[in-house]
C-alpha positions in Angstrom: 71.3 60.4 186.5 71.0 64.1 185.7 74.6 64.1 184.3 73.9 61.2 182.2 70.6 62.8 180.9 72.5 66.0 180.0 75.0 64.0 178.0 72.3 62.3 176.0 70.6 65.6 175.4 73.9 67.1 174.2 74.4 64.2 171.9 71.0 64.7 170.5 71.6 68.4 170.0 74.9 67.6 168.2 73.2 65.1 165.9 70.5 67.6 165.2 73.0 70.3 164.4 74.9 67.9 162.1 71.7 67.0 160.4 70.8 70.6 159.9 74.3 71.3 158.6 74.1 68.4 156.3 70.7 69.5 155.0 72.0 73.1 154.6 75.0 71.8 152.8 72.8 69.7 150.5 70.5 72.7 149.9 73.5 74.9 149.3 75.0 72.5 146.8 71.6 72.1 145.2 71.3 75.9 145.0 74.8 76.2 143.5 74.0 73.5 141.0 70.7 75.1 140.1 72.5 78.5 139.6 75.2 76.9 137.5 72.5 75.0 135.5 70.6 78.3 135.0 73.8 80.1 134.0 74.6 77.3 131.7 71.2 77.4 130.2 71.5 81.2 129.7 75.0 80.8 128.2 73.6 78.3 125.7 70.7 80.6 124.9 73.0 83.5 124.3 75.4 81.4 122.2 72.7 79.7 120.1 70.9 83.0 119.3 74.1 84.9 118.5 75.3 82.1 116.2 71.9 82.0 114.5 71.9 85.7 114.0 75.5 85.6 112.6 74.6 82.8 110.2 71.6 84.7 108.9 73.6 87.9 108.6 76.0 86.1 106.2 73.2 85.8 103.7 72.2 89.5 103.8 74.6 90.8 101.1 73.4 88.1 98.7 69.8 88.9 99.4 70.3 92.6 98.9 72.3 92.0 95.7 69.5 89.9 94.4 67.1 92.8 94.7 64.7 90.9 97.0 63.8 93.6 99.5 61.1 91.5 101.1 63.5 88.6 101.8 66.0 91.1 103.1 63.5 92.7 105.6 62.4 89.3 106.8 65.9 88.1 107.3 66.7 91.3 109.4 63.6 90.7 111.4 64.7 87.2 112.2 68.2 88.4 113.1 66.6 91.0 115.4 64.5 88.4 117.2 67.6 86.3 117.9 69.8 89.2 119.1 66.9 90.4 121.4 66.7 86.9 122.9 70.5 86.8 123.5 70.4 90.3 125.1 67.6 89.3 127.5 69.5 86.2 128.6 72.7 88.2 129.1 70.8 90.7 131.2 69.3 88.1 133.5 69.7 89.1 137.2 71.8 86.0 138.1 74.0 86.6 135.0 74.5 90.2 135.9 75.2 89.2 139.5 77.9 86.8 138.3 79.7 89.7 136.6 80.9 90.8 140.0 82.6 87.4 140.9 86.4 88.2 141.2 88.4 86.6 138.4 85.4 85.3 136.6 83.0 88.2 136.4 84.7 89.9 133.4 83.8 86.9 131.3 80.1 87.3 132.1 80.2 91.1 131.6 81.9 90.7 128.2 79.3 88.3 127.0 76.7 90.9 128.1 78.5 93.5 126.1 78.6 91.2 123.0 74.9 90.5 123.2 74.1 94.2 123.7 76.3 95.2 120.8 74.7 92.6 118.5 71.2 93.7 119.4 72.0 97.4 119.0 73.4 96.8 115.6 70.4 94.8 114.6 67.8 97.2 116.1 69.4 100.5 115.4 71.3 99.8 112.2 70.1 96.8 110.3 66.3 97.3 110.7 66.3 101.0 109.7 68.6 100.3 106.7 66.5 97.3 105.6 63.5 99.7 105.7 65.3 102.2 103.5 66.3 99.5 101.1 62.8 98.2 100.8 61.3 101.7 100.1 64.1 103.0 97.9 63.3 103.5 94.2 66.7 102.5 92.7 65.8 103.8 89.2 65.3 107.2 90.8 69.0 107.3 91.5 69.9 107.6 87.8 71.0 111.1 87.0 68.5 111.5 84.2 65.5 111.0 86.4 66.1 114.1 88.5 64.9 112.2 91.6 68.2 111.2 93.1 68.2 114.1 95.6 64.8 113.3 97.3 65.8 109.6 97.6 69.2 110.5 99.1 67.7 113.1 101.5 65.0 110.6 102.6 67.6 108.0 103.4 70.1 110.3 105.2 68.6 110.2 108.7 68.5 106.4 108.8 72.0 106.0 107.4 73.5 108.5 109.7 71.8 107.0 112.7 72.9 103.5 111.7 76.5 104.6 111.2 76.5 106.1 114.7 75.0 103.0 116.3 77.7 100.8 114.8 80.5 103.2 115.8 79.2 103.2 119.4 79.0 99.4 119.6 82.5 99.1 118.1 83.9 101.6 120.6 82.4 99.7 123.5 83.8 96.4 122.4 87.2 97.9 121.7 87.5 99.2 125.3 87.3 95.6 126.7 90.6 94.1 127.9 90.6 90.6 126.5 93.9 89.5 128.0 92.4 87.6 130.9 89.3 86.3 129.3 88.5 82.6 128.7 89.4 81.6 125.1 85.7 80.8 124.6 84.9 84.4 125.3 88.0 86.2 123.9 87.7 84.6 120.4 84.1 85.7 119.8 85.0 89.2 121.1 87.8 89.5 118.6 85.7 88.2 115.8 82.9 90.7 116.7 85.4 93.5 116.7 86.7 92.6 113.2 83.2 92.4 111.7 82.1 95.6 113.3 85.2 97.3 112.0 84.3 96.3 108.5 80.7 97.3 108.9 81.7 100.6 110.4 83.9 101.4 107.5 81.1 100.6 105.0 78.6 102.7 106.9 81.1 105.5 107.2 81.2 105.5 103.4 77.4 105.4 103.1 77.1 108.3 105.7 79.6 110.4 103.7 77.7 109.7 100.5 74.3 110.8 101.8 76.0 113.8 103.5 78.1 115.0 100.5 76.1 113.8 97.5 73.1 116.2 97.8 75.3 119.2 97.9 77.7 118.0 95.2 74.7 117.1 93.0 73.4 120.7 93.0 70.9 120.7 95.8 71.6 124.3 96.7 72.8 125.5 93.3 74.3 124.3 90.1 77.8 122.7 90.3 80.3 122.5 87.4 83.0 119.9 87.4 86.0 119.5 85.1 86.0 116.0 83.7 89.4 114.5 82.9 89.3 111.3 80.8 92.6 109.7 81.4 94.1 107.8 78.4 95.9 104.7 79.7 97.7 104.2 76.4 100.1 107.0 77.5 100.6 106.4 81.2 100.6 109.0 83.9 100.9 108.2 87.6 97.1 108.4 88.3 96.2 106.5 85.1 96.9 108.2 81.8 97.4 111.4 80.0 94.2 113.5 80.4 93.7 114.0 76.7 90.0 114.7 76.6 88.3 117.3 78.9 84.7 118.3 79.4 82.6 120.3 81.8 80.0 118.2 83.7 77.1 120.3 85.0 74.8 119.1 87.8 71.7 120.9 89.0 69.1 119.3 91.3 70.6 115.9 90.6 70.3 116.3 86.8 73.5 115.8 84.8 74.6 117.4 81.5 77.8 117.4 79.6 78.9 120.8 78.5 81.9 122.3 76.7 84.5 119.7 75.5 88.2 120.4 74.9 91.4 118.5 74.3 94.2 119.0 76.8 96.5 120.0 73.9 94.2 122.9 73.1 94.8 124.4 76.6 98.5 125.0 75.6 101.3 125.9 77.9 100.3 127.8 81.0 102.5 130.8 81.6 103.5 131.5 84.2 103.2 128.0 85.4 100.7 127.2 88.2 102.5 127.2 91.5 102.7 123.6 92.9 104.3 121.8 95.8 108.2 122.2 95.4 108.7 118.7 96.7 106.6 117.3 93.9 108.2 119.6 91.3 111.6 118.2 92.3 110.3 114.7 91.5 108.1 115.3 88.5 109.5 118.6 87.1 107.9 122.0 86.5 105.7 120.4 83.8 103.2 119.7 86.6 102.1 123.3 86.6 102.7 124.1 82.9 100.8 121.5 80.8 97.3 120.1 81.3 98.7 116.8 79.9 101.1 116.6 82.8 99.2 117.6 85.8 98.9 114.0 86.9 102.6 113.1 86.6 102.1 113.1 90.3 100.0 110.3 91.8 98.6 112.8 94.3 95.2 113.6 92.7 94.4 116.6 94.9 97.5 118.3 93.6 96.7 117.3 90.0 93.1 118.4 90.3 93.7 121.7 91.9 96.3 122.5 89.2 93.9 121.4 86.4 91.3 123.7 87.9 93.7 126.7 87.9 94.7 126.0 84.3 91.1 125.7 83.1 90.2 129.0 84.8 93.1 130.8 83.2 92.2 129.4 79.8 88.4 129.8 79.9 87.7 132.2 82.8 85.4 129.5 84.4 86.2 128.4 87.9 84.9 124.9 88.3 83.7 123.5 91.7 85.7 120.3 91.4 87.5 117.8 89.2 86.4 114.3 88.3 88.7 111.8 86.6 87.7 108.5 84.8 89.3 106.3 82.1 88.1 104.2 79.2 88.0 101.1 81.3 85.4 102.8 83.5 83.5 103.8 80.4 83.4 100.1 79.5 81.9 99.3 82.9 79.3 102.0 82.5 78.3 100.8 79.0 77.8 97.3 80.4 75.0 98.9 82.5 73.5 101.4 80.0 73.8 99.2 77.0 75.7 100.0 73.7 76.1 103.6 72.6 76.2 104.7 69.0 78.3 107.5 67.6 76.1 109.9 65.6 76.2 113.4 64.1 79.2 114.8 62.2 81.5 112.4 63.9 79.8 109.4 62.2 81.6 110.4 58.9 85.0 110.1 60.7 84.0 106.7 62.0 82.9 105.4 58.7 86.0 106.7 56.9 88.3 105.2 59.5 86.5 101.9 59.8 85.9 102.3 63.5 82.8 100.8 65.1 79.8 103.1 65.1 78.4 101.3 68.1 80.5 100.8 71.2 80.0 98.1 73.7 81.5 97.2 77.0 83.8 94.8 75.1 85.1 97.0 72.3 85.3 100.5 73.8 88.7 100.0 75.4 90.6 98.7 72.4 88.8 101.2 70.2 89.7 104.2 72.3 93.2 103.2 73.4 94.5 101.5 70.2 92.4 101.4 67.1 91.6 105.1 67.1 95.3 105.8 66.8 96.1 103.2 64.2 93.2 104.1 62.0 92.9 107.9 62.3 96.1 109.7 61.5 95.1 113.3 62.5 95.4 114.0 66.2 92.5 116.5 66.1 90.2 113.9 64.6 91.2 111.4 67.2 90.2 114.0 69.9 86.9 114.5 68.0 86.1 110.8 68.1 87.2 110.4 71.7 85.0 113.4 72.7 82.1 112.0 70.8 82.2 108.7 72.6 82.3 110.5 76.0 79.4 112.6 75.0 77.3 109.6 74.0 78.1 107.7 77.2 77.1 110.6 79.4 74.0 111.2 77.3 73.0 107.6 78.1 73.6 108.1 81.8 71.7 111.4 81.9 68.8 110.0 80.0 68.4 107.3 82.7 69.2 104.4 80.4 70.2 101.1 82.0 69.9 99.7 85.4 70.7 102.0 88.4 72.2 99.3 90.5 74.4 98.3 87.6 75.5 101.9 87.1 76.3 102.2 90.8 78.2 98.9 90.7 80.2 100.1 87.7 81.2 103.3 89.3 82.0 101.5 92.6 84.2 99.0 90.7 86.0 101.8 89.0 86.5 103.6 92.3 87.9 100.5 94.0 90.4 100.1 91.1 91.5 103.7 91.3 89.9 104.6 88.0 87.4 107.1 89.4 88.9 110.1 91.3 87.1 113.1 92.8 88.3 116.4 94.2 86.2 119.2 95.5 87.3 122.9 95.6 85.3 123.3 98.8 87.4 122.7 101.8 84.7 121.1 104.0 83.8 118.6 101.3 87.4 117.8 100.4 88.2 117.1 104.1 85.6 114.3 104.0 86.7 113.0 100.6 90.3 112.7 101.8 89.1 109.9 104.1 88.5 107.7 101.1 90.5 106.3 98.2 88.3 108.1 95.7 90.3 111.2 96.7 93.5 109.7 95.2 95.6 111.2 98.0 99.1 109.8 98.7 99.0 110.8 102.3 96.3 111.3 105.0 93.5 109.1 106.4 92.8 107.3 103.2 96.4 105.8 103.1 96.9 102.7 105.1 99.8 102.6 107.6 102.1 100.2 105.6 101.1 101.3 102.1 103.4 101.2 99.2 102.8 102.8 95.8 104.0 101.9 92.3 103.3 104.5 89.6 104.2 104.8 85.9 104.9 107.9 83.8 105.4 107.6 80.1 108.7 108.8 78.7 108.1 107.8 75.1 105.8 110.7 74.3 103.4 108.3 72.5 100.7 105.7 73.0 102.8 102.6 73.5 101.6 101.8 77.1 98.7 99.9 75.6 101.2 97.2 74.8 103.0 97.1 78.2 102.0 94.4 80.7 103.1 94.6 84.3 103.0 92.8 87.6 103.7 94.3 91.0 104.6 92.3 94.1 105.6 93.1 97.6 108.3 90.8 99.1 108.5 91.0 102.9 112.2 90.5 104.0 113.4 89.6 107.5 113.2 92.4 110.0 116.4 94.2 110.8 117.2 96.0 114.1 113.5 95.9 115.0 112.3 97.5 111.7 110.4 95.9 108.8 112.0 95.5 105.4 110.1 95.1 102.1 111.1 94.9 98.5 108.8 96.2 95.7 109.2 94.0 92.7 108.0 95.4 89.3 108.1 93.3 86.2 107.3 95.0 82.8 107.0 93.5 79.4 106.6 95.2 76.0 104.2 93.0 74.1 104.2 95.1 70.9 105.0 93.1 67.7 108.6 92.9 66.8 108.1 95.1 63.7 106.1 97.7 65.7 108.6 100.4 64.7 107.5 100.2 61.1 103.9 98.8 61.3 102.5 101.1 63.9 101.8 104.8 63.2 104.4 107.3 64.3 101.7 108.9 66.6 101.6 105.5 68.5 105.3 104.8 68.6 106.5 108.4 69.0 108.6 108.1 65.9 111.8 108.6 67.9 110.8 112.2 68.6 112.0 112.0 72.2 115.0 109.8 71.7 113.2 106.5 72.1 113.5 104.1 69.1 110.1 103.5 67.4 108.5 100.4 69.0 110.3 100.7 72.3 108.7 102.0 75.4 110.4 104.3 78.0 108.8 104.6 81.4 109.7 106.3 84.7 108.9 103.7 87.4 108.1 105.5 90.6 108.0 103.6 93.9 106.6 105.0 97.2 107.2 103.5 100.6 105.3 104.0 103.9 105.7 107.2 105.8 109.0 107.6 107.7 110.6 104.6 106.0 113.8 104.8 103.9 114.5 103.7 100.4 117.8 101.8 100.4 118.5 100.4 96.9 117.2 99.6 93.4 118.0 96.6 91.2 117.4 95.9 87.6 117.2 92.2 86.6 119.2 91.3 89.8 121.9 94.0 89.3 122.2 97.0 91.5 121.5 100.3 89.6 121.5 104.0 90.5 118.2 105.6 91.2 116.8 109.0 92.2 115.7 109.2 95.8 113.1 111.8 97.0 110.7 112.5 99.8 107.0 113.3 99.3 104.8 114.0 102.4 107.2 112.0 104.6 107.1 109.1 102.2 110.3 107.9 100.6 110.3 107.9 96.8 112.5 106.1 94.3 112.5 106.7 90.5 114.1 104.5 87.8 113.9 105.1 84.1 113.3 101.9 82.1 113.3 101.3 78.3 111.9 98.1 76.7 112.2 97.0 73.1 109.4 94.9 71.6 109.3 91.5 73.3 111.7 92.7 76.1 110.9 92.1 79.8 112.7 93.6 82.8 112.3 93.4 86.6 113.0 96.4 88.9 113.2 95.9 92.6 113.2 98.8 95.2 114.2 97.9 98.7 112.7 99.9 101.6 114.0 99.6 105.1 113.6 101.2 108.5 109.8 100.6 108.2 108.3 101.5 111.5 104.8 100.1 110.7 104.3 96.5 111.7 100.9 96.1 110.0 100.3 94.0 106.9 101.5 95.9 103.9 99.5 96.8 100.8 100.3 98.4 97.5 98.5 100.8 95.2 99.4 101.0 91.5 98.7 103.1 88.4 95.5 101.7 86.8 96.2 100.6 83.3 94.5 98.7 80.5 95.1 95.5 82.5 92.7 94.4 85.3 94.2 95.6 88.6 93.8 92.1 90.0 96.2 90.8 87.3 98.8 93.5 88.1 99.0 93.2 91.9 100.3 89.7 92.9 100.0 88.3 96.4 102.6 89.4 98.9 105.6 87.0 99.2 107.2 86.3 102.6 110.9 85.7 102.4 112.3 82.9 104.6 114.0 84.4 107.6 115.7 81.2 108.6 118.3 78.9 107.0 119.4 75.4 107.7 116.9 73.3 109.5 
């Protein structure tokens, strides 16, 4: 009986243990399901809030451009509330605990980093910048107000702090290894990296502006800059011949235009200014001899420092830097300031020649680059008119005319098109400027890895480039032996009338003075490849031709002389090989009368396969 009783007890114990085990299993499953449900809820919270923040952020540029500071601040506040909610969800104890799960945890930790980065950008960058934007008096930024410096200095701490926050967030995300992440996590990570990279670049520019601008605008003493107005009707590598010169003086943010000269009046510099031998071999010793030729090189720091030395020799004045603009930029500025009127003694010249006494954004380019030469025969009077227009434009700027945002947009547009260039004689300032395209450097941090360049130098000795229309296109060929290969295709057309040789003034056509038939245009087409590449060949209209190969700052250079009769069109192709950079190529061109967007065509990809 006792043995039987023990057996029954044991069976009961077994049933009890099984029951407890089943209950524990159910509880464990329930707990797991609850944890998974909670993690799923947190994942949805994070995703929904980050997506909402991203969608709102897309509207910010439009809100800011529209000038509605209240809407901008409200939008940023809403974005911040969403990023904060996402960050809190991603820092939930269970979520953080899940980050330690082998094989899965890195996905949880990456999402936490994404939410943290988004909230840091919103709280430490967007909100302070929105506050600056809301409190900024834009009209105070016009040079004539004399209030630009206080505004810039007040904004500097927030801009510098915002740039730092974005850099830090971008650095954290860049350190994450995305190779083993789930696609649902890896894709947002890569998108966030891309957006932060763009934002970082924009804030780097803003930080440099608020850092450099006060000093360069005369915060601690008057600054004098040599202003070169490049004339696109006679091409030079960085734009056009610097026919008109002036001294731009800035003190405590106030701008005045001082002494004006023509480049021709500087005369030949003897002995020539010493310049880089590599560039002299490409562009001749004229670089250091004539002010009109300092920008035969596309490297603006070289051109500017040479111009500074020439000006000092001629006048005894050592300027603090050099600024270059062209008539196309003047047209952008006039669209902001409103029309400018030629007055004073120059008005008689205008009336006698039948030129417009009032210049607008629409007529200033044809007037300065064409009509002034066809209707005023004396070069000295042409220079007088050109200088008068420049004086009136800068008088409009310095008086505070027009809309400050419009003026900033005009200068920004000109800078993006390579029409506004700036060089500082102060090493610390120039080291910052070289990070940006405004420096006009052909090497250094402002030059993208796979950057090509196509530049034009007039060989006619006249003003015929007003009639030349060009397109530039990169053609990516099939890689060879592990290296990239790219052709640079340049098509030029002389649109001058067939009888240009007799109907246009000799000052415009050159009159055959340099061996070019009147009406024809001669140009030195200069092509630069990426650093360490090789230039292999040149073709004209499909036929192989000889060319002059050079090297400038480790970049291969090819030069071809081209002559076009009225109505004639030719295509030159330079082939570059052994290109070590595998990034997407880009091309920079000499800014001309044409809109840059019409000159640079989309990159063409050659078919690397035949047959099927």
